[in-house]
N, C-alpha and C positions, 0 to 999 in steps of 0.2 A: 361778783364772779362775770367775767368775760365769756361771752358765748360765741363760738364760732359761726358764721354766716357766709355764704356766698353772693358777691355782689357781681353785677354786670361791669366788665371794665370800660364801655362808653359812657358811665354815669358818673363815672369818678373824676372829678377835678382836680389837677396837680399846680398847685401856686408857684406863679412863674418864679419865686426865691428859691424854691426848692429846686426845680430843675436847671437852674444854675451848678446844682452839685451834681450834675448826670457825669457818671464815669462810663462811657459805650465799654472799655474793657469789661470791668465790674458786670456791666450787663450780660456781656456773652459767658462770661463764666458762669455767672448764676443760672443761665438759660441752660448751659450746657448741664448743669446741676440737675436742674429740673428735669431736663428729659430723663435723666437715671433714675431720680428719686421722686419727682413731682415736687409741689410746695409745700415743704416741710413748716415755713413759719408764716402764718399769716399776715398781712399788713394791717395797718390801723388807721381807720378814717372817722371822720366826724359828720354829722348829717350837716347839710348845708340847705340853701332853697334850690328845691327840685334836684338836687344831686346830692354827692359826698364829696367830700373834700379829704385829701390824703392828708394823714398825718406822720406816718412812718410806713416806709417799704418803697418808696420809690424804686431801687433796682429791681427789686422782686416783681412789682407792675410791669418795670418796662421789660424783662426778661420775659413775662406771659405773653405781653404783646408781641413780642418778636417772635415767639412761638405761635402765634396767631389763636391763643385762647381769646375768649370771648368775656370770662368769667375769673373770679380770684377770690380765693379764702381771706377774709379778715374780720377784724373785731370793730363794731362799733364802739366809740369813746366818745365820751363826754369831755370835750377839750376845752380849756380856757382860750379866749382870743386876748392877746397880748398886745 
């Protein structure tokens, strides 16, 4: 079972391919929701060399950055590389 942890946002790498899917309107909508309710759904990360790599949750991560947060709740998963 996955255990929720807190991760420093500055130690999270977002692959360029994933960044291309970023929708600023969706980020703003999620940020507004987070102001009222907090982060409800953790992101998913995998361990990389000296950092964590985002697997799922780009818009949640960017919304937290926009709100000035320094940490994010997430799950550390063992994702296979394709």
